[in-house]
C-alpha positions in Angstrom: -4.1 13.9 -16.1 -2.2 13.2 -12.9 -0.4 9.6 -12.6 -2.8 7.3 -11.2 -5.9 9.2 -11.6 -7.3 6.4 -13.7 -6.9 2.8 -13.9 -7.9 0.9 -17.0 -8.7 -2.7 -16.6 -9.2 -5.7 -19.3 -10.7 -8.8 -18.4 -11.1 -12.1 -20.1 -11.8 -15.8 -19.5 -10.7 -18.9 -21.0 -12.5 -22.3 -21.2 -16.0 -21.2 -20.2 -18.8 -23.2 -21.2 -16.5 -26.3 -21.0 -15.9 -29.0 -18.0 -13.1 -31.0 -18.5 -10.4 -28.3 -17.6 -10.7 -25.6 -15.2 -11.4 -22.0 -16.1 -8.8 -19.3 -16.4 -9.8 -15.6 -15.6 -7.3 -13.1 -16.3 -7.1 -9.2 -15.6 -4.7 -6.7 -17.1 -4.0 -3.5 -15.5 -2.7 -0.1 -17.0 -2.8 3.6 -16.3 -2.7 4.5 -20.0 -5.9 5.4 -21.5 -4.5 4.8 -24.9 -4.4 1.1 -24.2 -8.3 0.9 -23.5 -9.0 2.9 -26.7 -11.5 0.9 -28.8 -10.7 0.3 -32.3 -13.1 -1.2 -35.0 -11.9 -4.3 -36.8 -13.4 -6.8 -38.8 -14.4 -10.1 -37.2 -12.2 -11.8 -34.4 -9.0 -9.8 -33.5 -5.7 -11.7 -33.8 -4.1 -13.0 -30.7 -1.2 -11.6 -29.6 2.3 -13.3 -29.7 4.1 -14.4 -26.7 7.0 -11.8 -27.1 4.2 -9.0 -27.5 2.8 -10.0 -24.2 6.3 -10.5 -22.5 7.2 -6.7 -23.8 3.9 -5.7 -22.3 4.5 -7.2 -18.9 7.8 -5.6 -18.6 6.8 -2.2 -19.2 6.7 0.2 -16.3 3.3 0.5 -14.5 1.8 -2.4 -16.4 0.7 -5.4 -14.4 -1.9 -8.5 -14.5 -3.5 -11.0 -12.1 -5.2 -14.5 -12.9 -6.7 -17.3 -11.4 -8.1 -20.7 -12.2 -11.3 -22.0 -11.1 -13.6 -25.1 -11.3 -16.8 -24.6 -13.6 -19.6 -23.1 -11.6 -23.2 -24.5 -12.0 -24.7 -23.5 -8.8 -24.4 -19.7 -9.0 -26.2 -17.1 -11.0 -23.0 -15.6 -11.9 -20.1 -16.5 -13.9 -16.5 -17.3 -12.6 -15.5 -14.0 -14.2 -18.1 -12.0 -12.2 -17.1 -13.8 -9.0 -13.4 -13.8 -9.4 -12.8 -10.0 -10.6 -13.3 -8.4 -7.0 -10.5 -10.6 -5.8 -8.1 -10.0 -8.7 -8.7 -6.2 -8.6 -8.6 -6.1 -4.7 -5.3 -8.0 -4.9 -3.6 -5.5 -7.4 -5.1 -2.4 -5.4 -3.8 -3.7 -2.0 -0.3 -3.8 -3.5 -0.2 -0.3 -4.6 1.3 2.7 -2.5 -0.7 5.3 -0.8 -0.1 8.0 -3.0 -1.3 6.0 -6.1 -4.5 5.3 -4.4 -5.1 8.7 -3.1 -5.1 10.1 -6.9 -7.1 7.2 -8.2 -10.4 8.8 -9.4 -11.9 6.2 -11.8 -11.6 2.7 -12.5 -12.5 1.6 -16.0 -13.3 -2.0 -16.7 -13.5 -3.5 -20.3 -14.9 -7.4 -20.3 -14.1 -9.4 -23.3 -17.6 -11.2 -24.2 -21.2 -10.7 -23.4 -22.2 -9.3 -20.0 -25.8 -9.1 -19.0 -27.1 -6.0 -17.3 -27.6 -7.8 -14.1 -24.0 -9.2 -14.4 -22.7 -5.5 -14.7 -24.6 -4.4 -11.7 -23.7 -7.2 -9.6 -20.0 -6.7 -10.4 -20.1 -2.9 -9.9 -21.9 -3.7 -6.3 -19.6 -6.0 -5.2 -16.5 -4.0 -6.1 -17.7 -1.1 -4.4 -18.3 -3.0 -1.2 -15.0 -4.7 -1.7 -13.3 -1.1 -1.9 -15.1 0.0 1.1 -14.3 -3.2 3.0 -10.6 -2.9 2.3 -10.5 0.7 3.3 -7.5 1.3 0.9 -9.1 4.8 0.0 -10.1 8.1 1.4 -12.6 8.4 -1.3 -14.4 6.0 -3.6 -13.4 5.9 -7.2 -15.9 6.0 -9.9 -16.3 2.4 -11.5 -17.3 2.0 -15.1 -18.0 -1.5 -16.7 -18.4 -2.0 -20.5 -18.3 -5.3 -22.4 -17.1 -6.1 -25.9 -18.2 -9.3 -27.5 -16.0 -10.5 -30.4 -18.0 -10.9 -33.5 -17.8 -13.4 -36.5 -15.9 -12.9 -39.5 -16.5 -9.8 -41.5 -18.7 -8.3 -38.6 -17.4 -5.1 -36.9 -15.7 -5.7 -33.4 -14.9 -3.0 -31.0 -11.7 -4.2 -29.1 -8.7 -2.4 -27.4 -5.1 -3.5 -26.7 -5.9 -4.2 -23.1 -8.3 -6.8 -24.0 -6.0 -8.5 -26.3 -3.4 -8.6 -23.5 -6.2 -10.2 -21.3 -7.1 -12.7 -24.0 -3.5 -13.6 -24.4 -2.7 -14.1 -20.8 -6.0 -16.3 -20.1 -5.1 -18.1 -23.5 -1.5 -19.0 -22.1 -2.5 -20.4 -18.7 -5.5 -22.4 -20.3 -3.2 -24.0 -22.9 -0.6 -24.7 -20.2 -3.2 -26.5 -18.2 -4.8 -28.4 -21.0 -1.3 -29.4 -22.1 -0.2 -31.0 -19.0 -3.5 -32.6 -18.4 -3.4 -34.3 -21.5 -0.2 -35.7 -21.0 -1.0 -37.0 -17.4 1.5 -34.6 -16.0 1.4 -32.5 -12.9 0.3 -29.1 -13.7 2.9 -26.5 -12.5 1.4 -24.9 -9.4 0.3 -21.4 -10.5 0.5 -20.2 -6.8 4.3 -20.0 -7.1 3.4 -17.1 -9.6 3.3 -13.9 -7.6 0.7 -12.8 -9.9 -1.9 -15.6 -9.1 -4.7 -15.1 -6.9 -6.2 -18.3 -5.2 -10.0 -17.0 -5.4 -11.5 -20.4 -4.7 -9.6 -20.7 -1.3 -10.5 -17.2 -0.5 -14.0 -18.0 -1.2 -14.0 -21.0 1.1 -12.4 -19.0 3.9 -15.3 -16.3 3.7 -17.8 -19.2 4.7 
């Protein structure tokens, strides 16, 4: 397999179905198929520790993007579906031409339940985004699968890439909750080069 021929993406969101704090959506990117390999475990997977996440981030050719969004009650689609094309588009826009020319498939794993209409919507918007950004001489194939966490003792299919996305979303969510609970100013996530201001881009598109 040539370097760059496949891109594997893990997606997760924290704080969905709640309204007090904003929602965090995180995407983890890797060219390594092994990180997307599914393993059957019992119940909910254990969350990675901070040093494990830091070690992954510092690995060559690994990357991530995240955003925070207010809860959306007026759309048919969740914030994860809305934000994902922007997170992936930002990542791809920072890759060199050689990498993009070799990219044949984009394989997306979503932590949680994904309805068929959500899957179709996400794939359609991603395909449109790729054509609009004009980054490719060709259109890579896009595959999207979802893997909901199960209750204790029930078998759950999960990958290391999903565990990374889960940990990234959790870290930023807990940072947000901790600062708001103490009435302290939340550190501006825009200072993080991995942050994508999806809500601002949405406003600018109207």
